[in-house]
C-alpha positions as a printed Julia matrix, in Angstrom:
465×3 Matrix{Float64}:
 56.1    22.02  -84.45
 54.54   24.53  -82.63
 53.33   21.98  -79.17
 56.7    19.94  -79.2
 58.48   23.83  -79.16
 56.36   24.83  -75.98
 57.07   21.52  -74.39
 60.67   21.76  -74.79
 60.68   25.95  -73.53
 58.82   24.65  -70.5
 61.41   21.68  -70.09
 64.19   24.57  -70.08
 61.93   26.5   -67.65
 61.74   23.61  -64.98
 65.63   23.41  -65.95
 66.67   26.81  -64.62
 64.19   26.9   -61.52
 65.8    23.7   -60.56
 68.81   25.08  -61.1
 68.49   28.26  -59.23
 66.89   26.11  -56.47
 63.46   28.16  -56.87
 60.75   27.44  -54.2
 59.69   23.77  -54.31
 56.07   24.61  -54.76
 56.93   26.73  -57.77
 58.71   23.95  -59.1
 56.31   21.38  -58.58
 54.07   23.8   -60.36
 55.72   24.06  -63.41
 56.69   20.18  -63.6
 52.78   19.59  -63.48
 52.58   21.85  -66.37
 55.17   20.26  -68.2
 53.82   16.72  -67.52
 50.11   17.97  -68.87
 51.8    19.58  -71.97
 53.5    16.1   -72.91
 50.41   14.13  -72.02
 48.49   16.56  -74.42
 50.96   15.3   -77.05
 50.1    11.78  -77.09
 51.7     9.26  -78.55
 52.59    7.91  -82.26
 49.91    5.18  -81.71
 47.03    7.88  -81.11
 46.8     6.12  -77.46
 45.35    7.91  -74.62
 47.89    9.2   -72.3
 47.41   10.69  -68.9
 49.46   12.11  -65.78
 50.36   10.03  -63.3
 50.24   12.42  -60.21
 48.58   13.1   -56.91
 45.79   15.91  -56.94
 46.96   19.53  -56.44
 47.17   20.27  -52.46
 47.32   16.14  -51.71
 51.17   14.09  -51.69
 51.86   10.38  -51.04
 54.16    9.22  -48.1
 57.05    7.08  -48.34
 57.83    4.91  -45.52
 60.55    7.17  -44.1
 57.97   10.13  -44.22
 55.32    7.65  -42.45
 57.77    7.39  -39.96
 58.41   10.87  -38.96
 54.55   11.13  -39.35
 53.75    8.89  -36.83
 56.55   10.34  -34.61
 54.42   13.75  -34.5
 51.11   11.69  -34.0
 52.68    9.75  -31.02
 53.79   13.04  -29.62
 50.61   14.54  -30.02
 48.48   11.57  -28.59
 50.49   11.16  -25.29
 50.02   14.68  -24.59
 46.23   14.2   -25.05
 46.31   10.86  -23.19
 48.37   12.65  -20.28
 45.24   14.78  -19.73
 42.51   12.4   -20.04
 41.29   12.54  -23.27
 39.31    9.9   -24.94
 39.35    9.38  -28.86
 36.34    9.31  -31.31
 35.74    9.25  -35.16
 32.76   10.14  -37.1
 32.41    9.72  -41.26
 34.06   11.39  -43.67
 31.29   13.0   -45.27
 28.18   14.73  -43.68
 24.91   15.95  -44.44
 25.57   19.01  -46.7
 22.82   21.26  -44.11
 25.16   19.81  -41.3
 27.95   21.67  -42.65
 25.97   24.81  -44.41
 26.29   28.03  -42.4
 29.0    27.36  -40.03
 32.27   28.34  -41.43
 31.19   32.14  -42.71
 33.36   32.94  -45.94
 35.15   29.52  -45.79
 31.84   27.8   -47.08
 33.17   28.22  -50.47
 35.77   25.84  -49.8
 33.76   23.06  -48.85
 33.55   19.64  -51.21
 30.66   19.12  -52.36
 29.64   15.53  -53.4
 27.16   14.86  -56.3
 23.96   13.23  -55.07
 23.77    9.63  -54.47
 20.4     8.02  -53.19
 18.51   11.2   -52.49
 21.02   12.84  -49.81
 22.98   16.07  -50.2
 26.42   15.25  -49.05
 29.77   17.36  -48.52
 33.04   15.89  -47.25
 33.86   17.64  -43.68
 35.64   20.8   -43.73
 37.26   20.34  -40.28
 36.42   17.84  -37.18
 34.82   20.9   -35.15
 31.14   20.83  -36.57
 31.06   16.91  -36.79
 31.9    16.78  -33.08
 28.91   19.0   -32.6
 26.86   17.22  -34.22
 27.82   13.8   -32.64
 27.34   15.55  -29.23
 23.78   16.62  -30.14
 23.04   13.41  -31.67
 24.15   11.6   -28.48
 22.66   14.01  -25.95
 26.42   14.53  -24.31
 27.41   17.37  -22.47
 30.51   16.3   -20.93
 33.26   14.6   -22.84
 37.33   15.11  -23.45
 37.7    14.12  -26.44
 40.63   13.95  -29.07
 40.21   12.84  -32.84
 42.58   12.24  -35.52
 41.23   12.45  -39.16
 41.58   14.14  -42.38
 39.48   16.96  -43.68
 39.18   18.65  -47.12
 39.15   21.98  -48.27
 39.2    23.45  -51.47
 41.65   26.09  -51.18
 45.17   26.4   -53.27
 47.36   25.18  -50.92
 51.33   26.45  -50.61
 53.63   24.89  -48.33
 56.75   26.87  -47.67
 59.43   24.97  -45.61
 61.78   26.24  -42.94
 63.43   25.26  -39.92
 61.91   26.48  -36.55
 62.66   26.33  -32.64
 59.28   26.76  -30.62
 55.66   27.46  -30.57
 54.26   30.98  -29.66
 50.75   30.81  -28.49
 48.3    34.0   -29.71
 45.35   34.64  -28.08
 42.17   36.89  -28.22
 38.4    36.74  -27.71
 35.74   37.11  -29.93
 33.62   39.15  -27.65
 36.82   41.53  -27.31
 36.84   41.83  -31.1
 33.28   42.46  -31.47
 33.06   44.77  -28.72
 36.31   46.78  -30.4
 34.2    46.36  -33.88
 31.3    48.34  -32.04
 33.21   51.08  -30.59
 34.62   51.75  -33.89
 31.69   52.06  -35.9
 31.64   48.96  -37.62
 27.62   48.06  -38.36
 26.28   45.13  -36.97
 26.04   43.51  -40.28
 29.73   43.99  -41.34
 31.17   42.11  -38.25
 31.89   38.83  -39.56
 33.12   39.75  -42.84
 35.55   42.54  -41.24
 36.27   39.82  -38.74
 37.52   37.47  -41.9
 39.46   40.5   -43.04
 41.55   41.52  -39.74
 42.32   37.44  -39.4
 44.59   38.35  -42.65
 46.57   40.57  -40.9
 49.5    37.75  -40.28
 49.88   37.5   -43.91
 49.13   41.08  -45.3
 50.13   44.4   -43.86
 48.12   46.83  -42.18
 47.99   49.12  -45.46
 46.65   46.12  -47.58
 44.21   45.25  -45.01
 42.88   48.47  -44.71
 42.32   48.91  -48.12
 40.3    45.46  -48.29
 38.07   46.96  -45.39
 37.44   49.88  -47.29
 37.73   49.09  -50.68
 35.96   45.75  -50.98
 33.79   45.71  -47.44
 32.53   48.95  -47.89
 33.8    50.12  -44.57
 34.27   53.6   -44.0
 37.94   54.89  -43.71
 37.23   56.22  -40.05
 36.05   53.42  -38.75
 38.96   51.35  -40.53
 41.3    53.75  -39.09
 40.0    53.31  -35.67
 40.37   49.52  -35.79
 44.17   49.88  -36.78
 44.73   51.46  -33.55
 43.6    48.79  -31.74
 44.44   45.37  -34.03
 48.1    46.26  -33.88
 48.45   46.15  -30.28
 49.87   42.82  -28.4
 51.08   42.36  -24.78
 50.02   40.54  -21.71
 48.25   41.4   -18.54
 49.5    44.94  -18.7
 47.85   45.16  -22.06
 44.62   43.6   -20.59
 44.74   46.06  -17.58
 45.11   48.9   -19.91
 42.34   47.88  -22.11
 39.92   47.68  -19.05
 40.66   51.24  -18.43
 40.26   52.16  -22.06
 37.34   54.53  -22.29
 35.66   53.11  -25.08
 36.28   49.37  -24.9
 35.25   49.71  -21.08
 31.93   50.73  -21.51
 30.97   48.16  -23.99
 29.59   45.04  -22.0
 31.06   42.04  -24.85
 34.36   43.56  -24.63
 34.61   44.16  -20.91
 33.31   40.1   -20.31
 35.89   39.31  -22.79
 38.76   41.41  -21.04
 37.73   39.97  -17.78
 37.81   36.5   -18.83
 41.13   36.93  -20.69
 42.33   38.53  -17.32
 41.43   35.28  -15.44
 43.13   32.93  -18.31
 46.42   35.08  -18.02
 46.55   34.46  -14.22
 46.06   30.83  -15.09
 48.53   30.94  -17.45
 51.11   32.26  -14.76
 50.27   29.32  -12.53
 51.19   26.81  -15.1
 54.76   29.16  -15.69
 53.84   29.88  -19.72
 53.05   33.39  -19.87
 56.43   33.74  -21.69
 55.06   31.93  -24.66
 51.83   33.83  -24.83
 50.89   36.77  -26.24
 47.57   38.56  -25.98
 47.0    39.58  -29.64
 44.28   42.0   -30.7
 44.52   41.22  -34.46
 43.98   37.45  -33.96
 40.41   36.77  -35.46
 40.03   33.4   -36.74
 37.53   33.62  -39.61
 34.98   30.69  -38.35
 31.6    31.96  -37.49
 31.04   29.43  -35.05
 33.55   30.76  -32.21
 32.04   32.84  -29.19
 35.07   33.5   -26.7
 38.71   32.87  -26.61
 40.51   32.11  -29.6
 44.15   31.22  -29.94
 46.64   29.83  -32.84
 50.17   28.94  -32.31
 52.71   30.06  -34.46
 56.46   29.32  -35.34
 59.54   31.41  -34.33
 62.0    31.53  -36.88
 65.33   29.83  -35.57
 68.12   31.69  -34.61
 71.17   30.89  -36.55
 73.55   32.77  -38.45
 73.45   30.3   -41.62
 69.57   30.42  -41.88
 68.3    32.15  -45.19
 66.18   34.43  -44.72
 63.17   33.93  -42.38
 59.99   32.31  -44.23
 56.95   31.91  -42.05
 54.66   28.94  -42.21
 51.96   30.46  -40.51
 49.76   29.36  -37.98
 50.21   25.28  -37.14
 47.37   25.01  -34.53
 44.53   27.06  -33.61
 41.24   27.13  -31.74
 39.03   28.71  -29.49
 35.49   28.42  -27.58
 32.4    27.84  -29.6
 29.47   27.32  -27.01
 26.81   27.69  -29.32
 27.6    25.4   -31.94
 25.91   22.05  -30.17
 22.85   24.22  -29.85
 22.38   24.74  -33.53
 21.58   20.91  -34.03
 19.74   20.62  -30.98
 16.08   20.32  -31.28
 15.66   22.34  -28.3
 18.57   24.82  -28.51
 20.28   23.37  -25.39
 23.84   24.99  -25.11
 26.59   22.75  -24.36
 29.71   24.77  -23.68
 32.63   23.61  -25.83
 36.51   24.62  -26.32
 38.96   22.93  -28.41
 42.17   22.89  -30.35
 43.12   21.99  -33.94
 46.98   20.95  -34.68
 47.89   21.35  -38.43
 49.84   18.18  -38.69
 50.81   18.84  -42.08
 52.72   21.86  -41.51
 53.92   20.26  -38.45
 55.3    17.23  -40.87
 56.48   19.4   -43.31
 58.78   21.28  -40.91
 60.16   17.97  -39.19
 60.58   16.48  -42.25
 63.28   19.25  -43.62
 64.81   19.2   -40.29
 65.38   15.78  -40.64
 66.6    16.16  -43.87
 69.36   18.91  -42.43
 70.48   16.75  -39.86
 70.8    13.53  -42.14
 69.43   11.74  -39.04
 68.64    8.19  -40.04
 64.79    6.97  -39.87
 63.8     3.76  -38.81
 60.99    2.48  -41.01
 60.21   -0.53  -38.74
 60.38   -1.53  -35.42
 61.95   -4.81  -36.07
 64.09   -6.05  -32.99
 65.83   -9.07  -34.24
 66.28  -10.8   -37.78
 66.33  -14.26  -37.66
 69.3   -15.67  -39.79
 71.37  -18.6   -41.0
 75.04  -19.07  -41.49
 74.67  -22.35  -43.73
 72.23  -23.59  -46.41
 68.95  -26.02  -45.95
 68.01  -24.36  -42.95
 65.02  -22.63  -44.23
 62.65  -24.73  -41.97
 64.64  -23.78  -38.63
 64.6   -19.94  -38.95
 60.57  -20.42  -39.87
 60.42  -22.27  -36.57
 62.17  -19.92  -34.35
 60.86  -16.91  -35.83
 57.51  -18.6   -35.09
 58.4   -18.6   -31.61
 59.55  -15.25  -31.41
 56.25  -13.97  -32.92
 54.17  -15.76  -30.42
 56.32  -14.06  -27.45
 55.7   -10.97  -29.08
 58.96  -10.35  -30.4
 58.7    -8.12  -33.57
 60.97  -10.13  -35.93
 61.64  -10.61  -39.45
 63.52  -13.11  -41.85
 64.68  -12.92  -45.65
 62.23  -14.27  -47.97
 65.11  -16.17  -49.96
 65.29  -20.07  -49.35
 69.25  -19.97  -48.81
 70.53  -16.4   -48.68
 74.12  -15.54  -47.81
 75.09  -14.47  -44.11
 76.84  -11.06  -45.56
 73.45  -10.22  -47.41
 71.33  -10.73  -44.32
 73.67   -8.58  -42.07
 73.69   -5.72  -44.54
 69.94   -5.51  -44.68
 70.26   -5.17  -41.14
 72.56   -2.3   -41.47
 70.42   -0.85  -44.11
 67.3    -1.06  -41.82
 68.54   -0.13  -38.62
 67.57   -3.67  -36.98
 69.82   -4.2   -34.21
 69.98   -7.81  -33.67
 70.34  -10.67  -35.43
 69.6   -14.27  -34.21
 71.58  -16.63  -36.37
 70.96  -20.38  -36.34
 73.37  -22.78  -37.85
 73.81  -26.81  -37.66
 76.45  -26.23  -34.44
 73.97  -24.11  -32.75
 71.27  -26.61  -33.24
 73.24  -29.49  -31.69
 74.17  -26.94  -28.65
 70.53  -25.81  -28.01
 71.48  -22.49  -28.72
 71.14  -19.26  -30.64
 73.86  -17.07  -31.69
 72.55  -13.36  -31.31
 74.46  -10.68  -32.73
 74.49   -6.9   -31.73
 74.7    -5.36  -35.47
 76.38   -1.9   -34.01
 79.26   -3.58  -32.15
 79.44   -6.87  -34.03
 79.74   -8.66  -30.4
 78.27  -12.31  -30.56
 77.03  -13.75  -27.73
 75.43  -17.92  -27.91
 72.43  -17.6   -25.69
 69.95  -20.65  -24.63
 67.23  -21.02  -26.88
 64.64  -20.86  -24.19
 66.42  -17.53  -22.39
 66.63  -15.77  -26.22
 63.21  -13.85  -26.03
 64.47  -12.62  -22.67
 67.88  -11.55  -23.87
 66.26   -9.77  -26.82
 63.86   -7.71  -25.04
 66.52   -7.02  -22.24
 68.92   -5.8   -25.44
 66.49   -3.64  -26.92
 64.44   -2.15  -24.38
 64.53    1.68  -24.12
 66.28    3.21  -21.0
């Protein structure tokens, strides 16, 4: 049959891609296609078949992957808390009108929900607009907050993974961009749409960006060429000083304000000693409509290593800026609340760290168990349960195998496999002597510890330096 032949051909195509070590995203796409083709064939009994897969652009996380993910979250949260941040949460969906008109051309990526109960709802697209709504609702004008939660976008995601070494911050200012557009001859009505095109310069060469401006957005070739002279510039304080003397930009009020603030920002960056990691980049645009001042992104640099394959970029892994007008859009009196923020792309950072872990063959622990309570003889289940109860009550992270009479070798192997550092062994002799045999899994050293001192001994041996 033709359908079966098509399935065989698709299976062969998948096999070739895997053999050639093609891009993982391309392989996943073709595997999905193969599964769907097989599902359409159905079974002999005519039973309905469906493909077991996650929706496009989503993924499951195994315990090992979640351990890596938690490592990323912990590093970020620790940093936030070090700077005095508080945490909030908001609903996963908002009234549709709350999100409408805040994202420019990206508004088409918002997930709208079916009308249920008379309210038109949409899944949140980011955490910034819900935050602005939260501030206006609660009349808050001063808060340093962080918010870690999922957002939803109807785009066509692709994740290229590579090994990278460090972040590089790019900064610009919306006022500088708007001033630049004005002096280059961009009509006011085209500022936002041209800004959205400029934002693609990290993914497309200037020639393609210029072509989109002129061919799709209707900008004059002369204006596009003038923009091209500016957006390919990047540097530091020297560039800012040069642009402050620029005969065109220096006459534009918005650009002059933006450049003045950018100069002040770089003076602060000098005090923090991080100007070497920050670049003033006139091509940085960030497509969202609500930005009013400084904007920035963190990108990754390819690791310098002779053995690394061709350089591959995953693009921005963090971004944000100033949005002084957003809260006022929700306030009945239009009161402005100055805001500035940053969003960190957890998924991209996780993907990079995951590959780095795989390459290093680092063993990842998926639990934090400090000790396994074990027994060397049969009929000691009750004694194991008594001991583990004591440990749990004392706040010790402990496990026990869920078998009545497990072999000691199996219990020790479980510790090896899961990375549990200690084994507390109870036996008939230990019970008589009032001690517990504590075994260090890595060195196989064993020591008898008085039962009343066991908790303290475990804590001492598992505390981090």
